[in-house]
C-alpha positions in Angstrom: 15.0 15.8 0.1 13.2 19.1 0.5 14.0 18.9 4.3 17.7 18.7 3.6 17.6 21.5 1.2 15.7 23.6 3.5 18.8 23.5 5.8 21.3 24.6 3.2 22.0 28.3 3.4 21.4 30.3 0.2 23.5 32.9 -1.0 21.2 35.9 -1.9 23.8 38.4 -3.0 27.6 38.8 -3.5 30.1 41.2 -4.6 33.9 41.5 -4.9 35.8 44.7 -5.0 39.5 45.3 -4.3 39.9 41.7 -2.8 37.0 42.2 -0.4 34.3 39.6 -0.9 30.8 40.4 0.7 28.1 37.7 0.5 24.6 37.8 2.1 23.4 34.5 3.3 19.9 33.1 4.3 19.3 29.5 5.6 15.4 28.9 5.0 15.0 26.7 8.1 16.3 29.4 10.6 14.8 32.4 8.9 17.7 34.8 9.8 20.4 36.4 7.5 23.8 37.1 7.8 26.8 38.8 5.9 30.1 37.0 5.4 33.1 39.5 4.7 36.5 38.1 3.4 39.6 40.0 2.7 41.2 37.7 0.0 44.6 39.5 0.4 44.8 39.5 4.2 43.1 36.1 4.6 40.9 37.3 7.1 37.2 37.9 7.5 34.2 37.9 9.8 30.4 37.0 9.8 28.0 39.7 10.7 24.4 38.7 11.8 21.6 41.0 10.5 19.8 42.0 13.6 16.1 42.6 14.2 15.2 46.2 12.6 18.0 46.1 10.2 17.7 45.7 6.4 19.8 42.9 5.2 20.9 44.8 2.0 22.0 47.8 4.1 24.1 45.5 6.1 25.7 43.8 3.1 26.3 47.4 1.5 28.0 48.7 4.5 29.4 45.6 6.5 32.3 47.4 8.1 30.1 50.4 9.4 27.5 47.8 10.8 30.3 45.7 12.3 31.7 48.7 14.2 28.3 49.6 15.3 27.7 46.2 16.8 31.1 46.0 18.4 32.6 43.4 15.9 36.1 44.2 15.2 37.2 44.0 11.6 40.5 41.8 11.1 43.7 43.7 11.0 44.6 44.8 7.5 40.9 44.7 6.4 39.4 47.8 4.7 
């Protein structure tokens, strides 16, 4: 059973403000993190991998700025 649980991503942090949900995820078996952003009002979102040299908490704190820096376009209507 522990092998199965190590494959399940864990939500490390989340917040919601003005219809924008931001969650920081970590799958123990993979050892990398990502940030999921969802605009509930627009029904759109994106996933942003935390890259080497970045702090996961900084990426989750400023996902739109990090997405722009990495060339990931935020969906239309997103903040």
